[in-house]
VEXDREN-2710 file (C-alpha; in Angstrom, 1 decimal):
% VEXDREN-2710
k/r/px/py/pz
1/MET/115.2/99.4/22.6
2/TYR/112.4/97.1/21.7
3/ARG/113.2/93.7/23.3
4/THR/111.4/90.4/22.8
5/SER/112.2/86.8/23.6
6/VAL/113.3/86.1/20.1
7/PRO/115.8/88.0/17.9
8/CYS/114.3/91.4/17.0
9/CYS/114.5/91.2/13.3
10/LYS/112.9/87.8/13.2
11/THR/109.9/89.4/14.8
12/PHE/109.4/91.4/11.6
13/SER/110.1/88.5/9.2
14/ASP/106.5/88.6/8.0
15/MET/106.8/92.4/7.3
16/LEU/109.7/92.5/4.9
17/LEU/107.6/93.2/1.9
18/ASP/106.4/96.4/3.5
19/PHE/109.1/98.9/3.2
20/LYS/107.9/101.2/5.9
21/LYS/107.8/98.4/8.4
22/VAL/111.3/97.3/7.4
23/LEU/112.6/100.8/8.2
24/LEU/110.9/100.7/11.6
25/ALA/112.4/97.3/12.3
26/VAL/115.8/98.6/11.4
27/LEU/115.2/101.6/13.7
28/PHE/114.3/99.4/16.7
29/CYS/117.0/96.8/16.1
30/SER/119.9/98.9/15.0
31/ASN/121.4/99.7/18.4
32/PRO/120.9/96.9/20.9
33/SER/123.3/98.5/23.4
34/ALA/121.3/101.7/23.7
35/THR/119.3/102.7/26.8
36/ALA/116.6/100.1/27.3
37/ARG/113.0/101.0/26.5
38/PRO/109.8/99.4/27.8
39/SER/108.6/96.5/25.8
40/HIS/106.0/93.7/25.8
41/VAL/105.9/90.0/24.9
42/PHE/102.6/88.8/23.7
43/ASP/101.1/85.5/22.7
44/CYS/97.3/85.2/22.5
45/ALA/97.2/81.5/23.5
46/VAL/99.3/81.7/26.7
47/PRO/97.6/82.9/29.9
48/ALA/100.5/85.0/31.2
49/VAL/101.1/86.7/27.9
50/THR/102.2/90.2/28.4
51/SER/104.9/91.8/30.5
52/VAL/105.6/95.5/30.7
53/LYS/109.4/95.9/30.9
54/ASP/111.9/98.7/31.3
55/GLY/115.2/97.3/30.5
56/SER/115.8/94.4/32.9
57/ARG/112.9/95.5/35.1
58/VAL/109.6/93.6/34.6
59/TRP/107.0/96.0/36.0
60/LEU/103.8/94.1/35.4
61/SER/103.3/90.4/34.5
62/GLY/100.1/89.0/32.9
63/GLY/98.3/91.6/30.9
64/ARG/95.9/88.9/29.7
65/LEU/92.2/88.7/29.0
66/GLY/90.3/87.9/32.2
67/ARG/86.7/87.1/33.0
68/ILE/83.7/88.7/31.3
69/PHE/80.2/89.4/32.5
70/SER/77.5/89.3/29.9
71/GLY/74.1/87.8/29.4
72/GLY/73.6/88.2/33.2
73/LYS/76.5/85.9/34.3
74/TRP/80.3/85.6/34.5
75/SER/82.1/83.6/32.0
76/ARG/83.8/80.5/33.5
77/VAL/85.6/79.0/30.5
78/GLU/89.0/80.3/29.3
79/ARG/88.6/81.9/25.9
80/VAL/90.4/80.5/22.9
81/PRO/91.8/83.0/20.3
82/SER/91.0/82.7/16.6
83/SER/93.4/80.6/14.5
84/ASP/94.8/83.6/12.7
85/SER/95.8/85.4/16.0
86/PRO/98.0/87.2/16.8
87/THR/98.3/89.9/14.1
88/LYS/101.4/92.1/14.4
89/SER/101.8/95.5/12.9
90/ALA/104.1/98.6/13.1
91/GLY/103.7/102.2/12.2
92/VAL/103.7/105.8/13.2
93/ASP/100.8/107.7/14.7
94/LYS/100.5/111.0/16.5
95/HIS/102.3/109.6/19.5
96/GLY/105.3/108.3/17.5
97/ALA/106.5/104.9/16.3
98/TYR/104.6/101.9/17.6
99/LEU/104.5/98.1/17.5
100/SER/101.1/96.5/17.9
101/THR/99.8/93.0/18.5
102/SER/96.1/92.1/18.2
103/CYS/94.1/89.0/19.0
104/ASP/90.5/88.1/18.1
105/TRP/88.5/86.1/20.6
106/PRO/85.3/84.6/19.1
107/ARG/82.2/84.2/21.1
108/GLY/82.4/82.0/24.2
109/PRO/80.6/78.7/24.7
110/THR/77.2/80.5/25.1
111/ALA/75.7/82.9/22.6
112/SER/75.5/85.7/25.2
113/GLU/79.3/86.0/25.4
114/PRO/80.5/88.8/23.1
115/THR/83.2/88.7/20.4
116/ILE/86.3/90.4/21.8
117/ARG/89.4/91.9/20.3
118/THR/92.4/92.8/22.4
119/VAL/95.2/95.0/21.1
120/VAL/98.5/95.7/22.9
121/THR/100.4/98.7/21.4
122/VAL/103.9/99.7/22.6
123/TYR/105.6/103.0/22.0
124/PRO/109.2/102.1/22.7
125/GLN/110.6/105.6/22.5
126/LEU/107.9/107.0/25.0
127/GLY/107.9/104.2/27.5
128/ALA/104.1/103.7/27.0
129/THR/102.0/100.6/26.5
130/VAL/98.3/100.9/25.6
131/TYR/95.9/98.0/26.1
132/THR/92.7/98.2/24.0
133/LEU/89.7/96.1/24.8
134/ALA/87.2/96.2/21.8
135/PHE/83.7/94.9/21.3
136/PRO/83.2/94.7/17.5
137/ASP/79.6/93.6/17.9
138/GLY/78.8/95.3/21.3
139/ALA/77.8/93.4/24.4
140/GLU/74.4/93.1/26.2
141/ASN/73.4/92.6/29.9
142/THR/76.8/93.5/31.2
143/ASN/75.7/95.1/34.5
144/ALA/76.9/92.8/37.3
145/SER/75.6/95.5/39.7
146/VAL/73.5/98.7/39.6
147/PRO/74.7/102.2/40.7
148/GLY/74.4/102.7/44.4
149/ASP/74.5/99.1/45.6
150/PHE/76.9/100.0/48.5
151/GLY/74.6/101.0/51.2
152/GLN/74.7/104.7/50.2
153/ARG/71.9/104.9/47.6
154/SER/69.6/106.9/49.8
155/LYS/72.0/109.9/50.1
156/PRO/73.0/111.6/46.9
157/GLY/75.7/113.4/48.8
158/LYS/77.3/110.3/50.1
159/ILE/77.8/107.9/47.2
160/ASN/80.7/105.5/47.3
161/THR/82.0/103.8/44.1
162/ASP/85.0/102.0/45.6
163/GLY/83.5/98.6/45.0
164/VAL/82.9/98.9/41.3
165/GLY/85.0/96.7/39.0
166/PRO/85.1/95.9/35.2
167/PHE/82.6/93.6/33.5
168/ALA/85.3/92.6/31.1
169/GLU/88.9/92.4/32.3
170/PHE/91.8/93.5/30.1
171/PRO/94.5/93.9/31.0
172/LEU/94.5/91.5/34.0
173/PHE/97.9/91.6/35.8
174/ASP/99.3/89.1/38.4
175/LEU/100.6/91.3/41.2
176/SER/102.6/88.5/42.7
177/GLN/105.1/88.8/39.8
178/GLY/107.5/91.5/38.7
179/ILE/108.4/94.7/40.4
180/ALA/104.8/95.3/41.3
181/ARG/105.0/92.5/44.0
182/ASN/107.5/94.5/46.0
183/SER/106.8/98.0/44.9
184/SER/105.3/100.9/46.7
185/TRP/102.3/102.7/45.3
186/MET/100.4/106.0/45.5
187/THR/97.0/107.1/44.1
188/TRP/94.4/109.7/44.5
189/ASN/90.9/109.0/45.8
190/GLN/87.3/110.1/45.6
191/GLY/87.6/113.4/47.5
192/LEU/90.6/115.0/45.8
193/GLN/90.3/118.3/47.5
194/PHE/90.2/116.7/50.9
195/HIS/93.8/115.6/50.7
196/ASP/92.6/112.1/49.8
197/THR/96.0/110.8/48.6
198/SER/96.7/107.2/49.4
199/PHE/100.1/105.5/49.4
200/GLY/101.3/102.2/50.7
201/SER/103.1/99.0/49.7
202/MET/101.7/96.1/47.6
203/ARG/102.5/93.8/50.5
204/GLU/100.3/95.8/53.0
205/HIS/97.5/97.7/51.3
206/VAL/97.0/96.1/47.9
207/ASN/93.1/96.2/48.1
208/ASN/93.0/100.0/48.4
209/ILE/93.4/100.8/44.7
210/THR/90.1/99.8/43.2
211/GLY/86.8/101.5/42.1
212/LEU/85.5/104.2/39.8
213/ALA/86.9/107.3/41.5
214/ARG/90.6/106.5/42.1
215/GLY/93.5/107.0/39.8
216/PRO/95.9/107.0/38.3
217/LEU/97.9/104.3/40.1
218/VAL/101.6/105.1/40.5
219/LEU/104.0/102.2/41.2
220/PHE/107.6/103.0/42.2
221/ASP/110.6/100.9/43.0
222/GLU/111.4/102.0/46.5
223/ALA/114.3/99.6/46.7
224/ASN/116.1/101.7/44.1
225/MET/115.3/105.1/45.8
226/THR/118.4/106.9/46.9
227/SER/119.3/110.4/47.5
228/SER/121.4/110.5/44.3
229/THR/119.2/108.7/41.8
230/SER/115.6/109.1/40.6
231/VAL/113.2/106.3/41.5
232/PRO/111.9/104.2/38.7
233/ALA/108.1/104.5/38.3
234/ALA/105.1/103.3/36.3
235/VAL/101.7/105.0/35.9
236/ILE/98.5/103.0/35.1
237/SER/95.2/104.6/34.2
238/GLN/92.2/104.6/31.9
239/LEU/92.9/106.3/28.5
240/ASN/89.3/106.7/27.2
241/HIS/85.8/106.4/28.7
242/ILE/87.6/107.6/31.8
243/ARG/84.6/108.2/34.1
244/VAL/83.2/104.6/33.6
245/GLY/86.5/102.8/33.4
246/ALA/86.9/100.6/36.5
247/ALA/89.8/99.0/38.3
248/LEU/89.6/96.0/40.6
249/VAL/92.0/93.9/42.8
250/ARG/90.6/90.4/43.4
251/PRO/90.0/88.1/45.1
252/SER/89.0/89.6/48.5
253/GLY/91.7/89.0/51.1
254/CYS/94.4/88.2/48.5
255/SER/98.1/88.7/49.1
256/VAL/100.9/89.4/46.7
257/THR/103.1/87.1/48.8
258/ASN/100.6/84.2/48.9
259/PHE/101.0/82.2/45.7
260/GLN/97.9/80.1/46.7
261/LYS/95.8/83.2/46.6
262/PRO/97.6/85.8/44.5
263/CYS/96.2/89.2/43.8
264/LEU/95.0/90.0/40.3
265/MET/94.5/93.6/39.2
266/SER/92.3/94.3/36.3
267/TYR/91.1/97.3/34.2
268/GLY/88.1/97.5/31.9
269/PRO/84.6/99.0/31.4
270/SER/82.5/99.4/34.6
271/TRP/80.2/96.5/35.5
272/GLU/77.5/99.1/36.2
273/LEU/77.1/99.6/32.4
274/THR/74.0/97.8/31.1
275/ALA/75.4/97.3/27.6
276/VAL/78.1/98.6/25.2
277/PRO/77.4/99.4/21.5
278/PRO/79.2/97.8/18.6
279/GLY/82.7/99.2/18.2
280/TYR/83.0/100.3/21.8
281/THR/86.6/100.3/23.2
282/GLN/88.1/100.7/26.6
283/LYS/91.8/101.7/26.7
284/THR/94.3/101.4/29.5
285/ILE/97.7/103.0/29.5
286/VAL/100.9/102.0/31.4
287/MET/103.6/104.6/31.3
288/THR/107.1/103.7/32.6
289/GLY/110.0/106.0/33.4
290/SER/113.3/106.0/35.2
291/GLY/113.4/109.7/36.1
292/GLY/111.2/109.7/39.1
293/ILE/107.5/109.9/40.0
294/ARG/106.9/113.5/38.7
295/PRO/108.6/113.1/35.3
296/THR/106.8/109.8/34.7
297/LEU/103.4/111.4/35.6
298/ASP/104.2/114.4/33.4
299/ALA/104.9/112.0/30.5
300/TRP/101.7/110.2/31.2
301/GLY/99.7/113.4/31.2
302/LYS/101.2/114.6/28.0
303/PHE/100.3/111.3/26.3
304/LEU/96.6/111.8/27.4
305/ARG/96.5/115.3/26.0
306/VAL/98.0/114.2/22.7
307/GLU/95.6/111.3/22.6
308/HIS/92.6/113.6/22.9
309/ASN/94.0/116.6/21.0
310/THR/93.5/118.8/24.0
311/SER/94.5/122.5/23.9
312/ARG/93.5/124.8/26.8
313/VAL/91.6/128.0/26.5
314/TYR/93.2/131.1/28.2
315/ASP/92.4/131.5/31.9
316/PRO/93.3/134.9/33.3
317/THR/93.0/133.7/36.9
318/LEU/96.1/131.5/36.4
319/ASP/98.2/134.6/35.5
320/SER/96.8/137.4/37.6
321/LEU/95.9/138.4/41.2
322/GLY/92.3/138.3/42.1
323/VAL/89.6/138.3/44.9
324/PHE/87.7/135.3/46.1
325/THR/84.5/135.0/48.2
326/ASP/84.6/131.3/48.8
327/ASN/83.9/129.6/52.1
328/GLY/86.3/131.2/54.6
329/ALA/86.8/134.5/52.8
330/PHE/85.6/137.7/54.5
331/TYR/82.7/138.1/52.1
332/ASP/81.6/134.4/52.0
333/SER/78.1/133.1/52.5
334/ASN/78.2/133.9/56.2
335/TYR/78.5/137.6/55.5
336/TRP/75.3/138.0/53.5
337/PRO/71.7/138.1/54.9
338/ASP/70.1/134.8/55.6
339/SER/67.1/133.8/57.7
340/THR/69.2/131.4/59.8
341/LYS/72.9/132.3/59.6
342/ASN/72.7/136.1/59.4
343/PRO/69.3/137.6/59.7
344/SER/70.6/141.2/59.9
345/PRO/70.8/142.4/56.3
346/HIS/74.0/144.2/55.2
347/VAL/73.9/147.1/52.7
348/ASP/73.7/146.5/49.0
349/ALA/76.4/144.1/47.8
350/SER/77.0/146.4/44.8
351/GLN/78.1/149.2/47.2
352/ILE/80.2/146.9/49.3
353/PHE/82.2/145.6/46.3
354/GLU/82.4/149.1/44.8
355/LYS/84.2/150.2/47.9
356/LEU/86.4/147.1/48.0
357/GLY/87.5/147.5/44.4
358/ALA/88.2/151.2/44.9
359/SER/90.3/150.5/48.0
360/TYR/92.5/148.1/46.0
361/ARG/92.9/150.6/43.2
362/ASP/93.7/153.4/45.8
363/ARG/96.4/151.2/47.3
364/ASP/97.8/150.3/43.9
365/ILE/97.0/146.6/44.3
366/PRO/96.4/145.3/40.8
367/ILE/93.3/143.0/41.1
368/LYS/92.3/141.5/37.8
369/TYR/89.2/139.5/38.7
370/ILE/86.6/138.6/41.4
371/GLN/85.0/135.2/42.1
372/LEU/81.4/135.0/43.5
373/ASP/80.6/131.8/45.3
374/ASP/77.4/129.9/45.9
375/TRP/75.8/132.8/47.9
376/TRP/75.4/135.1/44.8
377/TYR/72.4/133.2/43.4
378/GLY/69.5/131.0/44.7
379/ASN/66.2/132.1/46.2
380/ALA/64.3/130.4/49.0
381/THR/62.7/127.9/46.6
382/ALA/66.2/126.8/45.4
383/VAL/67.4/126.4/48.9
384/LYS/64.4/124.3/49.8
385/GLU/65.0/122.0/46.8
386/THR/68.7/121.5/47.5
387/THR/69.8/118.0/48.4
388/GLU/71.7/117.0/51.5
389/ARG/75.4/117.9/51.3
390/ILE/75.0/119.7/48.0
391/VAL/75.3/123.5/47.8
392/VAL/72.3/125.4/46.5
393/CYS/71.1/124.1/43.1
394/THR/70.6/126.6/40.2
395/GLN/67.1/127.8/39.5
396/ALA/68.1/130.9/37.6
397/PHE/71.7/132.0/36.9
398/THR/71.0/135.5/38.2
399/PRO/71.6/137.3/41.5
400/ARG/69.3/136.5/44.4
401/THR/67.3/139.0/46.4
402/LEU/68.5/140.4/49.6
403/THR/66.5/138.0/51.8
404/GLY/66.1/135.2/49.2
405/THR/62.4/135.6/49.0
406/PRO/60.4/137.0/46.0
407/GLY/59.7/140.8/46.2
408/SER/62.7/141.5/48.4
409/ALA/65.3/144.1/47.3
410/PRO/68.0/142.7/45.0
411/LEU/71.3/141.7/46.7
412/PHE/73.2/143.5/43.9
413/GLY/71.4/146.8/43.4
414/ARG/73.3/147.6/40.2
415/GLY/73.5/144.0/39.0
416/LEU/76.8/142.1/38.3
417/LEU/78.0/143.9/35.3
418/PRO/79.8/146.7/37.1
419/LEU/81.9/144.2/39.0
420/LYS/83.7/143.3/35.8
421/ASN/85.2/146.8/35.5
422/GLN/85.7/147.3/39.3
423/PHE/87.9/144.2/39.5
424/GLY/90.1/144.3/36.5
425/GLY/87.8/143.1/33.7
426/ASN/87.1/139.5/34.8
427/LEU/84.3/137.8/36.8
428/MET/84.1/134.2/37.9
429/LEU/80.6/132.8/38.6
430/TYR/79.7/129.6/40.4
431/MET/77.1/126.9/40.1
432/VAL/76.6/123.2/41.1
433/ASN/73.7/121.6/39.3
434/PHE/70.1/122.3/38.4
435/CYS/67.0/122.5/40.7
436/PRO/64.0/120.3/39.7
437/ASP/62.3/123.6/38.8
438/ASN/64.7/125.8/36.8
439/ALA/64.9/128.1/33.8
440/TYR/67.2/126.0/31.6
441/LEU/66.4/122.3/31.8
442/SER/63.0/120.7/31.4
443/LYS/62.5/117.3/33.0
444/GLY/62.2/115.8/29.6
445/ASP/65.7/116.9/28.8
446/ALA/67.1/116.0/32.2
447/VAL/68.5/113.1/34.2
448/GLU/67.8/112.8/37.9
449/SER/70.1/112.1/40.8
450/PHE/69.2/109.5/43.4
451/HIS/66.2/110.6/45.5
452/ASP/67.0/111.0/49.2
453/VAL/64.8/108.5/50.9
454/ASP/64.4/110.8/54.0
455/THR/63.6/114.0/52.2
456/GLY/62.7/113.1/48.6
457/LYS/65.1/115.7/47.4
458/PHE/67.1/115.3/44.1
459/PHE/68.8/117.4/41.5
460/LEU/68.9/117.5/37.7
461/ASN/71.6/117.4/35.2
462/PRO/71.2/117.5/31.4
463/LYS/70.8/114.4/29.2
464/PRO/74.1/113.8/27.5
465/GLU/72.8/115.0/24.1
466/LYS/71.4/118.2/25.6
467/SER/74.4/119.0/27.6
468/GLU/76.1/121.5/25.3
469/ALA/72.8/123.4/24.6
470/VAL/71.7/123.6/28.2
471/TYR/75.1/124.7/29.6
472/GLY/75.5/127.1/26.7
473/SER/72.2/128.8/27.5
474/LEU/73.2/129.2/31.2
475/MET/76.6/130.5/30.2
476/ASP/75.0/133.1/27.8
477/ASP/73.1/134.5/30.8
478/GLY/76.3/134.6/32.8
479/ILE/78.2/136.4/29.9
480/LYS/75.4/139.0/29.7
481/GLN/76.2/139.8/33.4
482/GLY/80.0/140.0/32.8
483/MET/81.1/136.4/33.4
484/THR/84.4/135.5/31.9
485/ILE/85.3/132.4/34.0
486/PHE/82.9/129.6/35.0
487/GLU/83.2/127.5/38.1
488/ILE/81.2/124.3/38.7
489/ASP/81.2/122.5/42.1
490/PHE/80.6/119.0/43.4
491/MET/81.7/117.4/40.2
492/GLU/82.2/114.0/41.8
493/LYS/78.6/114.0/43.0
494/ASN/77.3/115.3/39.7
495/PHE/78.5/112.0/38.2
496/GLU/78.3/109.5/41.1
497/ALA/74.8/110.5/42.2
498/VAL/73.3/110.2/38.7
499/PRO/72.7/106.6/37.8
500/PHE/72.1/107.3/34.1
501/TYR/75.7/108.6/33.7
502/ARG/77.1/105.5/35.4
503/SER/75.0/102.9/33.7
504/ILE/74.7/104.0/30.0
505/ALA/77.7/103.7/27.7
506/ASN/79.1/107.0/26.4
507/ALA/76.7/109.0/28.6
508/ALA/79.3/110.5/31.0
509/ASP/81.7/111.3/28.1
510/THR/79.0/113.1/26.1
511/TRP/77.7/115.1/29.1
512/LEU/81.2/116.3/30.1
513/LEU/82.3/117.0/26.6
514/GLY/79.1/119.0/26.0
515/LEU/79.9/121.1/29.0
516/SER/83.5/121.7/27.7
517/ARG/82.4/122.5/24.2
518/ALA/79.8/125.0/25.4
519/ALA/82.5/126.9/27.3
520/GLN/85.1/126.6/24.7
521/LYS/82.9/128.1/22.0
522/ARG/82.4/131.1/24.4
523/ASN/86.1/131.3/25.4
524/LEU/85.2/130.5/29.0
525/PRO/87.7/128.7/31.2
526/ILE/86.3/126.3/33.7
527/GLN/87.3/125.5/37.3
528/PHE/86.2/122.0/38.5
529/CYS/85.6/121.9/42.3
530/SER/84.8/119.2/44.8
531/ASP/86.2/116.8/42.3
532/SER/87.6/113.3/42.2
533/ALA/90.9/112.1/40.9
534/ARG/89.0/110.6/37.9
535/ASP/87.7/114.0/37.0
536/VAL/91.3/115.2/36.6
537/ILE/92.0/112.4/34.1
538/GLN/88.8/113.2/32.3
539/ALA/89.8/116.8/32.1
540/ALA/92.6/115.7/29.8
541/THR/89.9/115.4/27.2
542/MET/88.3/118.8/27.9
543/SER/90.0/121.8/26.5
544/ALA/87.8/124.3/28.5
545/VAL/88.8/123.0/31.9
546/THR/91.9/124.9/33.1
547/GLN/92.0/124.4/36.9
548/PHE/90.9/122.2/39.8
549/ARG/90.3/122.8/43.4
550/ALA/93.2/121.0/45.2
551/SER/92.4/121.9/48.8
552/GLN/89.5/121.9/51.2
553/ASP/87.7/125.1/51.9
554/TYR/89.8/127.8/53.6
555/ALA/87.3/127.9/56.4
556/CYS/88.0/124.3/57.3
557/ASP/91.7/124.7/57.8
558/CYS/91.8/124.6/61.6
559/ASP/90.3/121.1/61.8
560/ALA/93.1/119.6/59.8
561/GLU/96.0/117.6/60.9
562/PRO/99.4/119.3/60.6
563/LEU/100.1/117.5/57.3
564/SER/96.7/118.0/55.7
565/GLY/95.5/121.6/56.1
566/ASN/94.2/123.9/53.4
567/TRP/97.8/124.7/52.6
568/ASP/98.6/121.1/51.7
569/VAL/98.0/121.0/47.9
570/GLY/101.3/119.4/47.0
571/GLY/100.1/115.9/46.5
572/GLN/97.0/117.0/44.5
573/SER/99.2/119.4/42.4
574/LEU/101.3/116.5/41.4
575/LEU/98.4/114.9/39.6
576/ILE/96.6/118.1/38.5
577/SER/99.7/119.7/37.0
578/SER/100.6/116.5/35.1
579/VAL/97.7/117.0/32.8
580/GLY/98.4/120.7/32.3
581/LEU/96.0/122.2/34.8
582/GLY/96.3/124.7/37.6
583/ALA/95.8/123.6/41.2
584/SER/93.7/126.0/43.3
585/LYS/94.5/126.4/47.0
586/ASP/91.2/128.2/47.5
587/THR/91.3/131.7/49.0
588/PHE/93.5/133.0/51.9
589/MET/93.9/136.1/54.0
590/THR/96.9/138.4/54.4
591/THR/96.3/139.5/57.9
592/ALA/95.8/137.1/60.8
593/VAL/92.8/139.0/62.4
594/GLN/90.1/140.5/60.2
595/PRO/88.1/143.2/62.0
596/GLY/84.4/143.0/61.3
597/ILE/84.3/139.4/60.1
598/ASN/80.9/137.7/60.6
599/HIS/81.6/134.0/60.4
600/GLY/80.7/133.1/64.0
601/GLN/82.5/129.8/63.9
602/ALA/84.7/129.2/66.9
603/GLY/88.3/128.3/65.9
604/ASN/87.7/129.2/62.2
605/CYS/91.2/129.9/60.8
606/SER/89.9/132.8/58.7
607/ILE/89.0/134.6/62.0
608/ASN/92.4/134.2/63.5
609/ASN/94.8/132.8/60.9
610/GLY/98.4/132.5/62.0
611/HIS/100.1/131.3/58.8
612/VAL/99.2/134.0/56.3
613/GLU/102.7/134.2/54.9
614/MET/102.7/130.5/54.1
615/ASP/99.3/130.7/52.5
616/VAL/100.4/133.5/50.1
617/PHE/103.6/131.6/49.3
618/LEU/101.9/128.3/48.5
619/ALA/99.1/129.9/46.5
620/THR/101.8/131.6/44.4
621/LEU/103.6/128.3/43.7
622/SER/100.4/126.1/43.3
623/GLY/100.0/126.8/39.6
624/GLY/96.4/127.8/40.3
625/PRO/94.6/131.1/41.2
626/VAL/96.0/133.5/43.7
627/GLY/92.7/134.9/45.1
628/VAL/92.8/137.0/48.3
629/GLY/89.8/136.9/50.7
630/ASP/90.4/139.9/52.9
631/GLY/87.8/142.4/54.1
632/LEU/87.8/146.1/53.2
633/ASN/91.1/147.7/54.2
634/ASN/92.3/144.5/55.8
635/THR/94.9/143.6/53.2
636/ASN/98.6/143.5/53.9
637/ARG/99.9/145.0/50.7
638/THR/103.5/144.3/51.3
639/LEU/102.8/140.6/51.8
640/LEU/100.3/140.2/48.9
641/MET/102.5/142.0/46.4
642/ALA/105.3/139.6/47.1
643/CYS/103.4/137.2/44.9
644/CYS/103.2/139.3/41.7
645/ALA/104.7/142.0/39.6
646/ALA/103.5/145.6/39.8
647/ASN/100.9/144.9/37.1
648/GLY/99.4/141.9/39.0
649/ILE/101.0/139.1/37.0
650/ILE/101.8/136.2/39.3
651/LEU/105.5/135.4/39.7
652/ARG/105.2/131.7/39.7
653/ALA/107.6/128.9/38.9
654/THR/107.4/127.1/35.6
655/THR/106.0/124.0/37.3
656/ALA/103.7/123.6/40.3
657/SER/105.3/122.9/43.7
658/THR/105.0/119.2/44.5
659/PRO/106.3/116.7/47.1
660/ILE/109.6/115.0/46.5
661/ASP/109.5/111.3/45.7
662/ALA/110.7/110.3/49.2
663/THR/107.4/111.7/50.6
664/TRP/105.7/108.5/49.5
665/ALA/108.4/106.0/50.7
666/SER/107.2/103.5/53.3
667/ARG/110.4/103.8/55.3
668/ARG/109.9/107.6/55.6
669/ARG/106.2/107.5/56.5
670/LEU/105.2/108.7/59.9
671/PRO/103.9/106.1/62.3
672/VAL/100.2/105.9/63.1
673/ARG/99.5/108.9/65.4
674/THR/97.5/108.7/68.6
675/SER/97.8/112.5/69.2
676/ALA/98.8/115.5/67.3
677/PRO/102.6/115.9/66.9
678/LYS/104.3/119.0/68.0
679/ALA/106.0/119.6/64.7
680/ALA/105.4/118.6/61.1
681/SER/107.0/119.6/57.8
682/ALA/106.9/118.8/54.1
683/VAL/109.5/119.1/51.4
684/TRP/108.3/120.1/48.0
685/THR/110.1/121.2/44.8
686/ALA/109.2/123.4/41.8
687/HIS/111.2/124.2/38.8
688/THR/111.6/127.5/37.0
689/ALA/113.4/128.3/33.8
690/LYS/114.9/131.5/32.5
691/ASN/117.0/131.7/29.4
692/ALA/116.8/127.9/29.2
693/THR/118.5/127.6/32.6
694/GLY/116.7/125.4/35.1
695/THR/116.7/126.1/38.9
696/LEU/115.3/124.0/41.6
697/LEU/113.1/125.6/44.3
698/ARG/113.1/123.7/47.6
699/GLN/110.6/124.5/50.3
700/SER/110.1/123.3/53.8
701/MET/106.6/124.1/55.1
702/CYS/105.1/123.8/58.6
703/HIS/101.6/124.0/59.9
704/ARG/100.9/127.2/61.9
705/ARG/99.7/125.3/65.0
706/PHE/102.9/123.2/65.3
707/PRO/106.1/125.2/65.4
708/CYS/109.0/124.1/63.3
709/SER/111.7/125.8/61.2
710/HIS/110.5/127.6/58.1
711/ARG/113.2/127.6/55.4
712/THR/112.9/128.4/51.8
713/SER/115.8/128.6/49.4
714/ARG/115.4/130.0/46.0
715/ARG/118.1/130.3/43.4
716/PHE/117.2/132.1/40.2
717/PRO/119.3/132.5/37.1
718/ALA/120.8/135.9/36.7
END
């Protein structure tokens, strides 16, 4: 029910002449004893004006307009709302019935301070509250800092955006009040695929939840977490302009228990933006729920997709068994000729993959696609131009020569087109970004990354207005060669290392939506790789993006802690699946020892991999691709076919497998380790439905280097 501090029907006394609003008022007031719904109390003139409630629980207190940076300085005077504020309204939109309160804030004491409008919209039946910060006349000189001011500017591969906050704060919450003060929290950080999931308590780690890359923030009421009830939770994130929406906890060194220096948490447009145009808005959503962390995240993700009218293109890799050649697979970049890694050339790649495809068909293993990683393209010039920590930039979207030098024999003697038929009709091709000298993007149509101060190297990406045309031209070349799925890597660096995308309003949105539209018009699904958590939220606006890499490369698995190996995609899947995307575990092998492998890396798990069964199992339940990386005749057919039907369709659960809520509880966290433990496990759940009957899958998984019991119980409807 909608609850306020005054009788409900009085709240609508000024709406009685509007019949539609009267009906809404009756709807929200008719049953005060019904299950409580989130609500807000709002008064423009009072500093602590908004609280997000769920029944008797007050999640967040404050929600007010905070400080503003414009005209080159921070505002120091509390804004006064216009005399006719607040304005209340009610209605129905695509999300459902809502109640809205808006306030107009005239210009501040100096002419440089912009006119502001704030709107709080509550959807009582959904548990959602949307905060809208609007600039009717725009705002100028809003950049309190410039991109890269964190000691990392000289290295495009090592940008850190954790210190970026909003130039205009709305909502601004007081974390010393409400459930937030004593709650636990979890979020996802800059390097999503590197198991960069953070969790803690507001009393201990409150300053770890800021910046441009993190999100969403999940608060949960650990005090009410029991084995028999679901934990109450709230999810906070940007709702639009996602890549340049910032979050900040201030002041430095604050504490939720120190009322002399309380922590304030704010959301709003990034203070790296130089200006915003008239009509620009920044929206923040708070979604509350009583059913647990995962159901609340799922409700949040659904709200985002409805907000942006997102519908996914079909992605065959999410349904069918395939082959991957990513880092750690048998046929990864270490296999192919290179002047430094592998100077002894192998035979024509066309012949190798023709034999591999034939062996799968002969053994009745129904492979439906093949993925080619960064090694398939890029000549010596492209390698030379590639920036530090970025995989080979794209000079031409065509196969490289055998040695990577002009005049050498082609790596694929028959081209790529035959692969499409040899591997079930689908081909996934990979890229990162554009070389300074490339076939698709002139410097006049491009934006540059930071230049490395040591090498001078940089890469190009398209200007926002050129994005759709540039990516469309590249995709057309891929389609001519058989491409049906597109993979783009280092997405977090493609944004964070390009100052134009970070400092110009609407630039990041237009760039990314251009990429999505180019793929959608060609029915190409996209995998984002080396991505940040913010990319996942952004993908809720991009219909062509269907999956995210949720793990580090398979080749890196042996260096991981027992609770953070390549297998550990559960925490990432929790976020990725909530917005309707598949979570890729990367490739895997089905036999522990692969004869003839040429990686040459001591201790590499793909040379001597001891947990092949768990890899197959987790890839199957990840919600993402199931792409085997075995060499010729090295595949354990019995193990691999356990993941799919005879026709190659993956036998996956209805939902991705994700950690139970207790995983994130402070009282269940492992103590700080000084040495590797002898055993480690994780408990995840997935849900499958058959004939409208639900069944819970519970899994207990262990790292191969640390022995522990391996139990999986699965109960399916008859």
